[in-house]
BALOBA-1460 file (C-alpha; in Angstrom, 3 decimals):
// residues 351
<rec num="1" residu="m" x="104.482" y="115.914" z="100.067"/>
<rec num="2" residu="d" x="104.952" y="113.319" z="97.327"/>
<rec num="3" residu="l" x="103.409" y="114.154" z="93.942"/>
<rec num="4" residu="y" x="101.172" y="111.084" z="94.147"/>
<rec num="5" residu="d" x="99.936" y="112.127" z="97.601"/>
<rec num="6" residu="a" x="98.917" y="115.465" z="96.115"/>
<rec num="7" residu="a" x="97.253" y="113.868" z="93.083"/>
<rec num="8" residu="r" x="95.580" y="111.023" z="94.983"/>
<rec num="9" residu="p" x="92.411" y="112.906" z="96.055"/>
<rec num="10" residu="l" x="91.783" y="113.925" z="92.450"/>
<rec num="11" residu="l" x="92.495" y="110.441" z="91.118"/>
<rec num="12" residu="f" x="90.123" y="108.916" z="93.650"/>
<rec num="13" residu="r" x="87.327" y="111.198" z="92.445"/>
<rec num="14" residu="l" x="87.667" y="109.622" z="89.008"/>
<rec num="15" residu="p" x="86.239" y="106.211" z="88.095"/>
<rec num="16" residu="a" x="88.814" y="103.573" z="88.987"/>
<rec num="17" residu="e" x="89.623" y="102.578" z="85.413"/>
<rec num="18" residu="t" x="89.922" y="106.220" z="84.323"/>
<rec num="19" residu="a" x="92.331" y="106.912" z="87.191"/>
<rec num="20" residu="h" x="94.376" y="103.856" z="86.284"/>
<rec num="21" residu="g" x="94.550" y="105.104" z="82.697"/>
<rec num="22" residu="a" x="95.797" y="108.496" z="83.879"/>
<rec num="23" residu="v" x="98.571" y="106.968" z="85.993"/>
<rec num="24" residu="h" x="99.486" y="104.549" z="83.231"/>
<rec num="25" residu="g" x="99.571" y="107.421" z="80.734"/>
<rec num="26" residu="g" x="101.921" y="109.385" z="82.974"/>
<rec num="27" residu="l" x="104.303" y="106.449" z="83.212"/>
<rec num="28" residu="k" x="104.134" y="106.025" z="79.444"/>
<rec num="29" residu="l" x="105.106" y="109.666" z="78.935"/>
<rec num="30" residu="a" x="108.047" y="109.272" z="81.326"/>
<rec num="31" residu="q" x="109.356" y="105.993" z="79.932"/>
<rec num="32" residu="g" x="112.455" y="106.335" z="77.801"/>
<rec num="33" residu="t" x="112.958" y="110.008" z="78.710"/>
<rec num="34" residu="p" x="115.071" y="111.772" z="81.358"/>
<rec num="35" residu="a" x="111.956" y="111.697" z="83.542"/>
<rec num="36" residu="e" x="112.402" y="107.950" z="83.922"/>
<rec num="37" residu="s" x="115.811" y="108.509" z="85.501"/>
<rec num="38" residu="l" x="114.232" y="111.020" z="87.852"/>
<rec num="39" residu="l" x="111.654" y="108.415" z="88.858"/>
<rec num="40" residu="a" x="114.443" y="105.935" z="89.540"/>
<rec num="41" residu="s" x="116.372" y="108.400" z="91.693"/>
<rec num="42" residu="r" x="113.275" y="109.280" z="93.706"/>
<rec num="43" residu="y" x="111.502" y="105.929" z="93.937"/>
<rec num="44" residu="g" x="114.089" y="103.263" z="93.144"/>
<rec num="45" residu="s" x="114.701" y="100.458" z="95.621"/>
<rec num="46" residu="p" x="118.043" y="99.901" z="97.376"/>
<rec num="47" residu="d" x="120.694" y="98.251" z="95.211"/>
<rec num="48" residu="d" x="121.574" y="95.629" z="97.794"/>
<rec num="49" residu="d" x="122.682" y="92.064" z="97.082"/>
<rec num="50" residu="r" x="120.813" y="90.883" z="100.179"/>
<rec num="51" residu="l" x="117.583" y="91.503" z="98.280"/>
<rec num="52" residu="a" x="118.601" y="89.668" z="95.102"/>
<rec num="53" residu="v" x="116.799" y="86.444" z="94.206"/>
<rec num="54" residu="e" x="117.767" y="83.681" z="91.790"/>
<rec num="55" residu="a" x="114.644" y="81.873" z="90.574"/>
<rec num="56" residu="f" x="113.803" y="79.750" z="87.509"/>
<rec num="57" residu="g" x="116.991" y="80.797" z="85.765"/>
<rec num="58" residu="c" x="116.468" y="84.537" z="86.245"/>
<rec num="59" residu="r" x="118.184" y="86.995" z="88.548"/>
<rec num="60" residu="f" x="115.848" y="89.445" z="90.264"/>
<rec num="61" residu="p" x="117.417" y="92.528" z="91.910"/>
<rec num="62" residu="n" x="114.750" y="92.349" z="94.615"/>
<rec num="63" residu="p" x="111.752" y="90.096" z="95.311"/>
<rec num="64" residu="v" x="108.983" y="92.674" z="94.790"/>
<rec num="65" residu="g" x="107.237" y="92.668" z="91.414"/>
<rec num="66" residu="v" x="104.208" y="94.086" z="89.638"/>
<rec num="67" residu="a" x="101.394" y="91.568" z="89.179"/>
<rec num="68" residu="a" x="99.646" y="90.940" z="85.879"/>
<rec num="69" residu="g" x="96.835" y="93.361" z="85.129"/>
<rec num="70" residu="f" x="98.595" y="96.642" z="85.763"/>
<rec num="71" residu="d" x="100.461" y="96.750" z="82.447"/>
<rec num="72" residu="k" x="98.261" y="94.610" z="80.227"/>
<rec num="73" residu="n" x="99.895" y="95.582" z="76.947"/>
<rec num="74" residu="a" x="103.552" y="95.858" z="77.988"/>
<rec num="75" residu="e" x="103.565" y="99.604" z="77.499"/>
<rec num="76" residu="v" x="105.428" y="100.696" z="80.660"/>
<rec num="77" residu="p" x="107.655" y="97.868" z="81.991"/>
<rec num="78" residu="s" x="110.764" y="100.041" z="82.123"/>
<rec num="79" residu="a" x="108.937" y="102.859" z="83.906"/>
<rec num="80" residu="l" x="107.630" y="100.367" z="86.478"/>
<rec num="81" residu="a" x="111.161" y="99.073" z="87.000"/>
<rec num="82" residu="s" x="112.242" y="102.655" z="87.695"/>
<rec num="83" residu="l" x="109.751" y="102.654" z="90.605"/>
<rec num="84" residu="g" x="111.894" y="100.039" z="92.315"/>
<rec num="85" residu="f" x="110.205" y="96.825" z="91.230"/>
<rec num="86" residu="g" x="112.405" y="93.776" z="90.737"/>
<rec num="87" residu="h" x="110.262" y="92.319" z="87.951"/>
<rec num="88" residu="v" x="107.125" y="93.075" z="85.960"/>
<rec num="89" residu="e" x="104.513" y="90.593" z="84.787"/>
<rec num="90" residu="v" x="102.569" y="91.986" z="81.838"/>
<rec num="91" residu="g" x="99.224" y="90.818" z="80.490"/>
<rec num="92" residu="g" x="97.037" y="88.800" z="80.591"/>
<rec num="93" residu="v" x="97.558" y="88.468" z="76.895"/>
<rec num="94" residu="t" x="95.365" y="86.578" z="74.436"/>
<rec num="95" residu="a" x="96.054" y="85.454" z="70.893"/>
<rec num="96" residu="e" x="93.897" y="88.179" z="69.341"/>
<rec num="97" residu="p" x="92.835" y="91.614" z="70.646"/>
<rec num="98" residu="q" x="89.892" y="91.624" z="73.067"/>
<rec num="99" residu="a" x="87.720" y="94.510" z="74.240"/>
<rec num="100" residu="g" x="86.884" y="92.898" z="77.556"/>
<rec num="101" residu="n" x="83.690" y="93.391" z="79.519"/>
<rec num="102" residu="p" x="81.524" y="96.540" z="79.401"/>
<rec num="103" residu="r" x="82.417" y="99.444" z="81.691"/>
<rec num="104" residu="p" x="82.312" y="100.029" z="84.586"/>
<rec num="105" residu="r" x="84.409" y="96.967" z="85.318"/>
<rec num="106" residu="l" x="86.904" y="98.101" z="87.972"/>
<rec num="107" residu="f" x="85.780" y="99.186" z="91.440"/>
<rec num="108" residu="r" x="87.545" y="100.501" z="94.520"/>
<rec num="109" residu="l" x="86.597" y="99.198" z="97.947"/>
<rec num="110" residu="r" x="88.284" y="102.069" z="99.753"/>
<rec num="111" residu="e" x="87.118" y="101.110" z="103.219"/>
<rec num="112" residu="d" x="88.686" y="97.692" z="102.708"/>
<rec num="113" residu="g" x="91.888" y="98.526" z="100.817"/>
<rec num="114" residu="a" x="90.632" y="96.369" z="97.966"/>
<rec num="115" residu="l" x="89.590" y="96.286" z="94.321"/>
<rec num="116" residu="v" x="87.007" y="94.285" z="92.443"/>
<rec num="117" residu="n" x="87.626" y="93.847" z="88.735"/>
<rec num="118" residu="r" x="85.741" y="92.147" z="85.963"/>
<rec num="119" residu="m" x="87.911" y="93.518" z="83.172"/>
<rec num="120" residu="g" x="87.531" y="90.417" z="81.006"/>
<rec num="121" residu="l" x="91.114" y="90.223" z="79.733"/>
<rec num="122" residu="n" x="90.976" y="93.365" z="77.609"/>
<rec num="123" residu="n" x="94.257" y="93.609" z="75.706"/>
<rec num="124" residu="e" x="95.728" y="94.492" z="72.325"/>
<rec num="125" residu="g" x="96.567" y="90.891" z="71.452"/>
<rec num="126" residu="a" x="99.723" y="88.821" z="71.457"/>
<rec num="127" residu="a" x="101.200" y="90.182" z="68.220"/>
<rec num="128" residu="a" x="101.177" y="93.783" z="69.478"/>
<rec num="129" residu="v" x="102.441" y="92.834" z="72.927"/>
<rec num="130" residu="g" x="105.145" y="90.588" z="71.513"/>
<rec num="131" residu="e" x="106.388" y="93.294" z="69.155"/>
<rec num="132" residu="r" x="106.520" y="95.789" z="72.007"/>
<rec num="133" residu="l" x="108.421" y="93.403" z="74.282"/>
<rec num="134" residu="a" x="110.927" y="92.484" z="71.581"/>
<rec num="135" residu="a" x="111.797" y="96.155" z="71.189"/>
<rec num="136" residu="a" x="111.899" y="96.923" z="74.917"/>
<rec num="137" residu="s" x="115.008" y="97.418" z="77.012"/>
<rec num="138" residu="v" x="114.271" y="96.697" z="80.662"/>
<rec num="139" residu="d" x="116.754" y="96.097" z="83.458"/>
<rec num="140" residu="v" x="114.583" y="93.586" z="85.354"/>
<rec num="141" residu="p" x="113.016" y="90.268" z="84.297"/>
<rec num="142" residu="i" x="109.751" y="90.529" z="82.392"/>
<rec num="143" residu="g" x="107.082" y="87.863" z="82.581"/>
<rec num="144" residu="v" x="104.087" y="87.446" z="80.301"/>
<rec num="145" residu="n" x="100.746" y="86.234" z="81.618"/>
<rec num="146" residu="v" x="99.286" y="84.054" z="78.854"/>
<rec num="147" residu="a" x="95.502" y="83.533" z="78.850"/>
<rec num="148" residu="k" x="92.768" y="81.876" z="76.803"/>
<rec num="149" residu="s" x="90.950" y="83.855" z="74.156"/>
<rec num="150" residu="e" x="87.339" y="84.328" z="75.190"/>
<rec num="151" residu="r" x="85.788" y="82.965" z="71.993"/>
<rec num="152" residu="v" x="87.910" y="79.833" z="71.920"/>
<rec num="153" residu="a" x="86.240" y="76.615" z="73.069"/>
<rec num="154" residu="s" x="87.837" y="74.756" z="75.958"/>
<rec num="155" residu="e" x="88.857" y="71.830" z="73.751"/>
<rec num="156" residu="d" x="90.792" y="74.251" z="71.524"/>
<rec num="157" residu="a" x="92.476" y="76.014" z="74.437"/>
<rec num="158" residu="p" x="95.887" y="74.248" z="74.205"/>
<rec num="159" residu="a" x="96.434" y="75.429" z="70.623"/>
<rec num="160" residu="d" x="95.180" y="78.911" z="71.533"/>
<rec num="161" residu="y" x="97.657" y="79.234" z="74.411"/>
<rec num="162" residu="r" x="100.424" y="78.043" z="72.122"/>
<rec num="163" residu="r" x="99.589" y="80.702" z="69.516"/>
<rec num="164" residu="t" x="99.770" y="83.383" z="72.182"/>
<rec num="165" residu="y" x="103.049" y="82.076" z="73.573"/>
<rec num="166" residu="e" x="104.701" y="81.935" z="70.174"/>
<rec num="167" residu="r" x="103.849" y="85.591" z="69.511"/>
<rec num="168" residu="v" x="105.311" y="86.862" z="72.793"/>
<rec num="169" residu="a" x="108.189" y="84.413" z="73.232"/>
<rec num="170" residu="e" x="111.025" y="86.585" z="71.959"/>
<rec num="171" residu="g" x="110.757" y="89.413" z="74.453"/>
<rec num="172" residu="a" x="109.935" y="87.692" z="77.763"/>
<rec num="173" residu="d" x="112.082" y="86.185" z="80.506"/>
<rec num="174" residu="f" x="109.378" y="83.898" z="81.905"/>
<rec num="175" residu="f" x="105.810" y="82.863" z="81.115"/>
<rec num="176" residu="v" x="102.830" y="82.502" z="83.440"/>
<rec num="177" residu="v" x="99.913" y="80.351" z="82.330"/>
<rec num="178" residu="n" x="96.642" y="81.890" z="83.466"/>
<rec num="179" residu="v" x="93.996" y="79.182" z="83.850"/>
<rec num="180" residu="s" x="92.305" y="80.925" z="86.773"/>
<rec num="181" residu="c" x="90.869" y="84.236" z="85.581"/>
<rec num="182" residu="p" x="87.427" y="84.670" z="87.234"/>
<rec num="183" residu="n" x="86.334" y="87.433" z="84.841"/>
<rec num="184" residu="s" x="86.310" y="85.795" z="81.425"/>
<rec num="185" residu="e" x="84.205" y="83.033" z="79.924"/>
<rec num="186" residu="g" x="85.404" y="79.459" z="79.904"/>
<rec num="187" residu="f" x="88.135" y="79.526" z="82.538"/>
<rec num="188" residu="r" x="86.391" y="77.355" z="85.109"/>
<rec num="189" residu="e" x="86.621" y="74.350" z="82.780"/>
<rec num="190" residu="l" x="90.376" y="74.876" z="82.383"/>
<rec num="191" residu="q" x="91.073" y="74.134" z="86.033"/>
<rec num="192" residu="n" x="90.258" y="70.433" z="85.941"/>
<rec num="193" residu="r" x="93.241" y="68.126" z="85.789"/>
<rec num="194" residu="d" x="92.921" y="66.948" z="82.182"/>
<rec num="195" residu="a" x="92.369" y="70.414" z="80.719"/>
<rec num="196" residu="m" x="95.239" y="71.923" z="82.684"/>
<rec num="197" residu="a" x="97.594" y="69.089" z="81.740"/>
<rec num="198" residu="a" x="96.715" y="69.494" z="78.049"/>
<rec num="199" residu="i" x="97.373" y="73.249" z="78.076"/>
<rec num="200" residu="l" x="100.604" y="73.049" z="80.034"/>
<rec num="201" residu="g" x="101.815" y="70.057" z="78.045"/>
<rec num="202" residu="e" x="101.238" y="71.932" z="74.785"/>
<rec num="203" residu="l" x="103.304" y="74.858" z="76.047"/>
<rec num="204" residu="v" x="106.097" y="72.569" z="77.234"/>
<rec num="205" residu="d" x="106.128" y="71.004" z="73.753"/>
<rec num="206" residu="a" x="106.326" y="74.512" z="72.276"/>
<rec num="207" residu="g" x="109.465" y="75.189" z="74.306"/>
<rec num="208" residu="a" x="107.979" y="77.680" z="76.755"/>
<rec num="209" residu="s" x="110.543" y="78.149" z="79.518"/>
<rec num="210" residu="p" x="110.684" y="79.186" z="82.284"/>
<rec num="211" residu="l" x="107.006" y="78.191" z="82.598"/>
<rec num="212" residu="l" x="104.842" y="78.879" z="85.646"/>
<rec num="213" residu="v" x="101.149" y="78.283" z="86.334"/>
<rec num="214" residu="k" x="98.879" y="80.733" z="88.188"/>
<rec num="215" residu="l" x="96.336" y="79.134" z="90.498"/>
<rec num="216" residu="s" x="92.982" y="80.294" z="91.800"/>
<rec num="217" residu="p" x="92.430" y="80.783" z="95.540"/>
<rec num="218" residu="d" x="88.932" y="79.364" z="95.027"/>
<rec num="219" residu="l" x="90.109" y="75.864" z="94.098"/>
<rec num="220" residu="p" x="89.412" y="73.157" z="96.691"/>
<rec num="221" residu="e" x="92.522" y="71.524" z="98.141"/>
<rec num="222" residu="p" x="92.245" y="68.315" z="96.055"/>
<rec num="223" residu="a" x="92.166" y="70.401" z="92.848"/>
<rec num="224" residu="v" x="95.223" y="72.370" z="93.967"/>
<rec num="225" residu="e" x="97.020" y="69.107" z="94.700"/>
<rec num="226" residu="d" x="96.106" y="67.853" z="91.210"/>
<rec num="227" residu="a" x="97.558" y="71.010" z="89.706"/>
<rec num="228" residu="l" x="100.754" y="70.651" z="91.718"/>
<rec num="229" residu="e" x="101.131" y="67.044" z="90.586"/>
<rec num="230" residu="i" x="101.015" y="68.332" z="87.002"/>
<rec num="231" residu="v" x="103.692" y="70.903" z="87.847"/>
<rec num="232" residu="d" x="105.906" y="68.033" z="89.004"/>
<rec num="233" residu="e" x="105.043" y="65.654" z="86.162"/>
<rec num="234" residu="l" x="105.715" y="68.222" z="83.427"/>
<rec num="235" residu="g" x="108.741" y="69.762" z="85.125"/>
<rec num="236" residu="l" x="107.326" y="73.270" z="85.289"/>
<rec num="237" residu="d" x="109.511" y="76.001" z="86.731"/>
<rec num="238" residu="g" x="107.250" y="77.665" z="89.307"/>
<rec num="239" residu="v" x="103.798" y="78.400" z="90.693"/>
<rec num="240" residu="v" x="102.048" y="81.747" z="91.138"/>
<rec num="241" residu="a" x="99.712" y="81.789" z="94.156"/>
<rec num="242" residu="t" x="97.210" y="83.291" z="93.740"/>
<rec num="243" residu="n" x="94.750" y="85.010" z="91.400"/>
<rec num="244" residu="t" x="91.823" y="87.137" z="92.583"/>
<rec num="245" residu="t" x="88.867" y="85.529" z="94.358"/>
<rec num="246" residu="t" x="85.132" y="85.506" z="93.754"/>
<rec num="247" residu="d" x="84.570" y="85.021" z="97.493"/>
<rec num="248" residu="r" x="83.376" y="87.986" z="99.548"/>
<rec num="249" residu="p" x="84.596" y="87.951" z="103.157"/>
<rec num="250" residu="a" x="82.001" y="89.026" z="105.718"/>
<rec num="251" residu="s" x="84.398" y="91.742" z="106.879"/>
<rec num="252" residu="l" x="83.953" y="93.834" z="103.706"/>
<rec num="253" residu="r" x="82.437" y="97.253" z="104.390"/>
<rec num="254" residu="s" x="82.420" y="99.033" z="101.028"/>
<rec num="255" residu="p" x="79.141" y="99.258" z="99.097"/>
<rec num="256" residu="n" x="81.111" y="98.004" z="96.082"/>
<rec num="257" residu="r" x="81.423" y="94.582" z="97.716"/>
<rec num="258" residu="v" x="78.277" y="93.614" z="95.803"/>
<rec num="259" residu="e" x="79.969" y="94.064" z="92.413"/>
<rec num="260" residu="e" x="80.741" y="90.893" z="90.491"/>
<rec num="261" residu="g" x="84.353" y="90.101" z="89.670"/>
<rec num="262" residu="g" x="87.647" y="89.176" z="91.257"/>
<rec num="263" residu="l" x="88.466" y="90.639" z="94.668"/>
<rec num="264" residu="s" x="92.063" y="91.672" z="95.391"/>
<rec num="265" residu="g" x="93.888" y="93.557" z="98.114"/>
<rec num="266" residu="k" x="93.995" y="93.481" z="101.899"/>
<rec num="267" residu="p" x="90.905" y="91.287" z="102.496"/>
<rec num="268" residu="i" x="92.538" y="88.322" z="100.750"/>
<rec num="269" residu="e" x="96.021" y="88.708" z="102.240"/>
<rec num="270" residu="k" x="95.746" y="86.050" z="104.935"/>
<rec num="271" residu="e" x="94.146" y="83.479" z="102.634"/>
<rec num="272" residu="a" x="96.687" y="84.161" z="99.879"/>
<rec num="273" residu="t" x="99.563" y="83.674" z="102.308"/>
<rec num="274" residu="g" x="97.964" y="80.425" z="103.416"/>
<rec num="275" residu="m" x="97.854" y="79.285" z="99.788"/>
<rec num="276" residu="v" x="101.541" y="80.171" z="99.387"/>
<rec num="277" residu="r" x="102.313" y="77.957" z="102.384"/>
<rec num="278" residu="f" x="100.109" y="75.119" z="101.073"/>
<rec num="279" residu="v" x="101.848" y="75.197" z="97.685"/>
<rec num="280" residu="a" x="105.387" y="75.636" z="99.027"/>
<rec num="281" residu="e" x="104.985" y="72.584" z="101.252"/>
<rec num="282" residu="r" x="104.209" y="70.461" z="98.186"/>
<rec num="283" residu="v" x="106.547" y="71.645" z="95.423"/>
<rec num="284" residu="d" x="110.286" y="71.961" z="94.921"/>
<rec num="285" residu="v" x="110.056" y="74.936" z="92.549"/>
<rec num="286" residu="p" x="109.885" y="78.665" z="93.369"/>
<rec num="287" residu="v" x="106.544" y="80.093" z="94.458"/>
<rec num="288" residu="v" x="105.446" y="83.638" z="93.593"/>
<rec num="289" residu="g" x="103.180" y="85.013" z="96.321"/>
<rec num="290" residu="v" x="100.378" y="87.381" z="95.273"/>
<rec num="291" residu="g" x="97.443" y="88.777" z="97.226"/>
<rec num="292" residu="g" x="97.176" y="91.737" z="99.561"/>
<rec num="293" residu="v" x="100.854" y="92.745" z="99.607"/>
<rec num="294" residu="s" x="101.053" y="96.388" z="100.706"/>
<rec num="295" residu="s" x="103.822" y="96.471" z="103.318"/>
<rec num="296" residu="a" x="107.214" y="94.996" z="104.130"/>
<rec num="297" residu="e" x="105.648" y="92.935" z="106.892"/>
<rec num="298" residu="g" x="103.073" y="91.452" z="104.529"/>
<rec num="299" residu="a" x="105.688" y="90.642" z="101.905"/>
<rec num="300" residu="y" x="107.899" y="89.089" z="104.587"/>
<rec num="301" residu="r" x="105.065" y="86.850" z="105.790"/>
<rec num="302" residu="k" x="104.679" y="85.458" z="102.283"/>
<rec num="303" residu="i" x="108.436" y="84.989" z="101.950"/>
<rec num="304" residu="r" x="108.632" y="83.140" z="105.275"/>
<rec num="305" residu="a" x="105.639" y="81.061" z="104.133"/>
<rec num="306" residu="g" x="107.640" y="79.922" z="101.079"/>
<rec num="307" residu="a" x="107.459" y="82.646" z="98.425"/>
<rec num="308" residu="s" x="110.717" y="83.367" z="96.613"/>
<rec num="309" residu="l" x="109.103" y="86.413" z="94.998"/>
<rec num="310" residu="v" x="106.028" y="88.508" z="95.724"/>
<rec num="311" residu="q" x="103.818" y="90.597" z="93.450"/>
<rec num="312" residu="l" x="101.333" y="93.395" z="93.995"/>
<rec num="313" residu="y" x="98.876" y="95.588" z="92.128"/>
<rec num="314" residu="t" x="96.127" y="96.785" z="94.478"/>
<rec num="315" residu="g" x="98.689" y="98.005" z="97.016"/>
<rec num="316" residu="l" x="100.156" y="100.302" z="94.379"/>
<rec num="317" residu="v" x="96.737" y="101.924" z="93.884"/>
<rec num="318" residu="y" x="96.366" y="102.758" z="97.566"/>
<rec num="319" residu="e" x="99.986" y="103.293" z="98.630"/>
<rec num="320" residu="g" x="101.461" y="105.000" z="95.567"/>
<rec num="321" residu="p" x="104.826" y="104.862" z="93.795"/>
<rec num="322" residu="t" x="107.001" y="104.703" z="96.922"/>
<rec num="323" residu="l" x="105.635" y="101.266" z="97.806"/>
<rec num="324" residu="a" x="108.286" y="99.004" z="96.247"/>
<rec num="325" residu="r" x="111.093" y="101.031" z="97.811"/>
<rec num="326" residu="r" x="109.415" y="101.023" z="101.228"/>
<rec num="327" residu="i" x="108.838" y="97.274" z="101.092"/>
<rec num="328" residu="n" x="112.420" y="96.552" z="100.087"/>
<rec num="329" residu="e" x="113.869" y="98.882" z="102.712"/>
<rec num="330" residu="g" x="111.621" y="97.252" z="105.281"/>
<rec num="331" residu="l" x="112.676" y="93.776" z="104.174"/>
<rec num="332" residu="l" x="116.298" y="94.666" z="104.830"/>
<rec num="333" residu="d" x="115.381" y="95.705" z="108.372"/>
<rec num="334" residu="l" x="113.414" y="92.499" z="108.918"/>
<rec num="335" residu="l" x="116.253" y="90.349" z="107.607"/>
<rec num="336" residu="d" x="118.646" y="92.088" z="110.008"/>
<rec num="337" residu="r" x="116.221" y="91.643" z="112.892"/>
<rec num="338" residu="d" x="115.912" y="87.913" z="112.286"/>
<rec num="339" residu="g" x="119.571" y="87.255" z="111.465"/>
<rec num="340" residu="f" x="119.192" y="86.262" z="107.811"/>
<rec num="341" residu="d" x="122.090" y="86.991" z="105.470"/>
<rec num="342" residu="d" x="119.778" y="87.597" z="102.517"/>
<rec num="343" residu="v" x="116.169" y="87.271" z="101.453"/>
<rec num="344" residu="s" x="116.629" y="83.796" z="100.023"/>
<rec num="345" residu="d" x="117.600" y="82.549" z="103.485"/>
<rec num="346" residu="a" x="114.199" y="83.663" z="104.777"/>
<rec num="347" residu="v" x="112.210" y="81.807" z="102.109"/>
<rec num="348" residu="g" x="110.139" y="79.117" z="103.829"/>
<rec num="349" residu="a" x="111.451" y="79.913" z="107.309"/>
<rec num="350" residu="d" x="108.009" y="79.254" z="108.784"/>
<rec num="351" residu="l" x="107.437" y="75.926" z="107.050"/>
């Protein structure tokens, strides 16, 4: 039995955020010690060139990454890489430290393989995260999710994003602009065309590159198309599709479905894959597919729908530390089955 399988019943008796803290603390203890090498030998993904991806100027050893939210403060990127992930997106990060929303603010929907979070972008602030990243040595690309400070007015958001970017710029390989967080004040106003163009334009002027934008699954199609026009006009490097949703599918069974916040995990998988397809049909830059990834088959569906990379968080909670390896091993089998030489050949196969 895997150690996580043995610990899982105990972890699931704890409040969700407490359990996350315990797992995160264990990874922090292992990082930079011989234990990290043991994690890599036990959980690392296959070192196979068929899995490698070239996207927005970075080389990813495999397409499976950790989504923003798991490692908010860039404390364990190397330990996460040792679990077989091909990249890690840290954050969301704001210019100054934020406490986030009151607890409880993270909820399991066990019957649904889902989470609801209303964390509120709690983080130690861009200076602390930037210092940590600059000192880190990680073998996979690291992205930083850059978000608006809660107390900053919408009209001041471009300058606020720039301040955050400048404090984390040295240690990151790519930057993701979060204008779609459903759990913090003031983000809804950032998703109109003018506000988004001002924020992204400010970051382009600041030299942020590679620069991606993360979209909400709750945007109506015309708003998504507006956002994608901005991606083209400003020459951005990629799109992340998607963030969590405030929608609640009728299929949800858990009592925690009534909690406010962003829903992630299996219930949004189909819709997230549909958003990947919608975006990939309209842009010529790489798409990062996020939402409900917990198996090789699910990751492969997003790849065939147009995702060059995929990310997960909720799947890691339910499936444990073997997940990245299992997905990557499964992807190799699926590529062989369908006659693709490598994963990049499968990107957009269903478009």
